[in-house]
C-alpha positions in Angstrom: -79.0 -4.4 -111.8 -77.2 -7.1 -113.8 -80.5 -9.0 -114.0 -81.9 -6.1 -116.0 -79.4 -6.8 -118.8 -79.7 -4.5 -121.8 -82.9 -3.1 -120.3 -80.9 -1.2 -117.8 -79.5 1.8 -119.6 -78.4 4.2 -116.7 -77.1 3.9 -113.2 -76.1 6.9 -111.2 -74.3 7.0 -107.8 -74.9 10.4 -106.1 -74.0 11.8 -102.8 -71.0 11.9 -100.5 -72.2 9.3 -98.1 -71.1 6.4 -100.4 -68.1 4.6 -98.8 -64.9 5.1 -100.7 -64.3 1.3 -101.0 -67.8 0.9 -102.6 -66.9 3.6 -105.2 -63.7 1.8 -106.1 -65.5 -1.6 -106.3 -68.0 -0.1 -108.8 -65.3 1.6 -110.8 -63.4 -1.7 -111.2 -66.4 -3.3 -113.0 -65.5 -3.7 -116.7 -68.7 -1.9 -117.8 -68.1 1.2 -115.6 -66.9 4.2 -117.4 -65.3 7.4 -116.0 -67.2 10.5 -117.1 -67.8 14.0 -116.0 -70.9 16.2 -115.9 -69.2 19.3 -114.7 -69.8 22.7 -116.3 -66.7 24.3 -117.7 -66.4 28.0 -118.3 -63.4 29.5 -120.0 -61.2 31.5 -117.7 -61.5 34.4 -120.1 -64.4 36.1 -122.0 -68.0 36.7 -120.9 -68.3 33.7 -118.6 -64.9 34.1 -116.9 -66.4 35.3 -113.6 -69.1 32.5 -113.5 -68.1 30.3 -110.6 -67.3 26.6 -111.4 -65.6 23.9 -109.3 -62.1 22.5 -109.4 -63.1 19.2 -111.0 -64.6 21.0 -114.0 -61.0 21.6 -115.2 -59.3 18.7 -113.4 -61.6 15.7 -113.4 -59.6 13.4 -115.7 -56.2 14.4 -114.4 -57.5 13.8 -110.9 -58.8 10.3 -112.0 -55.3 9.5 -113.4 -53.6 10.9 -110.3 -55.9 9.0 -107.8 -56.9 5.8 -109.6 -53.7 5.0 -111.5 -50.9 6.6 -109.6 -52.0 6.6 -106.0 -54.6 3.7 -105.6 -53.3 1.6 -108.5 -56.8 0.5 -109.3 -56.1 0.5 -113.0 -53.3 0.6 -115.5 -53.1 3.8 -117.3 -54.4 2.1 -120.5 -57.5 0.8 -118.7 -58.2 4.2 -117.1 -57.9 5.9 -120.5 -60.2 3.3 -122.1 -62.8 4.0 -119.4 -62.5 7.8 -120.0 -62.6 7.6 -123.8 -63.8 4.7 -125.9 -66.1 3.1 -123.2 -67.6 6.5 -122.3 -68.1 7.4 -126.0 -70.0 4.1 -126.6 -72.1 4.6 -123.5 -73.1 8.1 -124.7 -73.8 6.8 -128.2 -71.0 8.8 -129.8 -70.0 6.3 -132.5 -67.2 8.3 -134.1 -65.2 9.2 -130.9 -63.1 7.7 -128.3 -60.6 5.7 -130.4 -57.7 6.6 -132.7 -59.2 5.1 -135.8 -59.6 6.0 -139.5 -62.9 7.9 -140.0 -63.1 9.0 -136.4 -62.7 12.6 -135.1 -59.2 13.2 -134.0 -59.5 14.2 -130.3 -56.2 13.6 -128.6 -54.6 14.7 -125.3 -50.9 14.4 -124.9 -49.7 14.5 -121.3 -46.7 13.9 -119.1 -47.7 11.0 -116.8 -45.2 12.1 -114.2 -46.5 15.6 -114.0 -50.3 15.3 -114.7 -52.4 16.6 -111.8 -55.3 18.9 -111.2 -54.5 22.4 -110.0 -57.9 24.0 -109.3 -58.9 25.0 -105.8 -62.2 26.1 -104.3 -60.9 29.7 -104.3 -59.5 29.5 -107.8 -61.2 26.6 -109.6 -60.7 27.6 -113.3 -57.1 26.5 -113.6 -55.8 24.2 -116.4 -54.2 21.0 -115.1 -50.5 20.6 -114.9 -48.8 18.2 -117.3 -51.1 18.4 -120.3 -48.8 19.5 -123.2 -51.1 19.2 -126.2 -54.8 18.8 -126.9 -56.2 18.3 -130.4 -59.9 18.6 -131.0 -61.4 17.6 -134.3 -57.9 17.6 -135.7 -57.0 21.1 -134.6 -54.5 22.0 -131.9 -56.2 23.7 -128.9 -53.5 23.4 -126.3 -49.9 23.9 -127.5 -47.1 23.4 -125.0 -49.6 23.9 -122.2 -51.1 27.1 -123.5 -54.5 27.6 -125.1 -54.2 28.6 -128.8 -57.5 30.3 -129.1 -58.8 27.7 -131.5 -62.3 26.5 -130.8 -63.0 23.6 -133.1 -65.4 21.8 -130.8 -69.1 21.2 -131.6 -72.2 20.1 -129.8 -72.2 16.3 -129.7 -75.4 14.3 -130.2 -76.1 10.7 -129.3 -75.5 8.3 -132.2 -73.4 10.7 -134.2 -71.2 9.5 -137.1 -68.1 10.9 -138.7 -69.6 11.0 -142.2 
């Protein structure tokens, strides 16, 4: 894969038969980002009864819990970089992923000691524990752990710019 260089644009690892050690080895590579492709449905409104899965709500808290706290594969800073700026670059989102002038202000404030996923197979649509504030496009969406009702998100397209 490395021989392909810039010609290799995507690599996917699918399936549950991959050994855990192999997954961790791949995750440690500097070019490997941490992303999610889960569908998320609000726990209220017309899609509230549509079934989802626990990681739809808890993917990134679970990554911090497992990869930083339990397995100690990364520092918190490296895990955050893999979830934010590295992922944004890989997806061609040029104005996201960093706290920088001219970029969209998407910020999650969390308590490192308390952050964890809470979803279960029976009740997957549960907000994670320990996330105090979420700011999307400069607007507060989660305030003291509660959804404000603000919906400032937008569809993101590859190679977007903040202008």
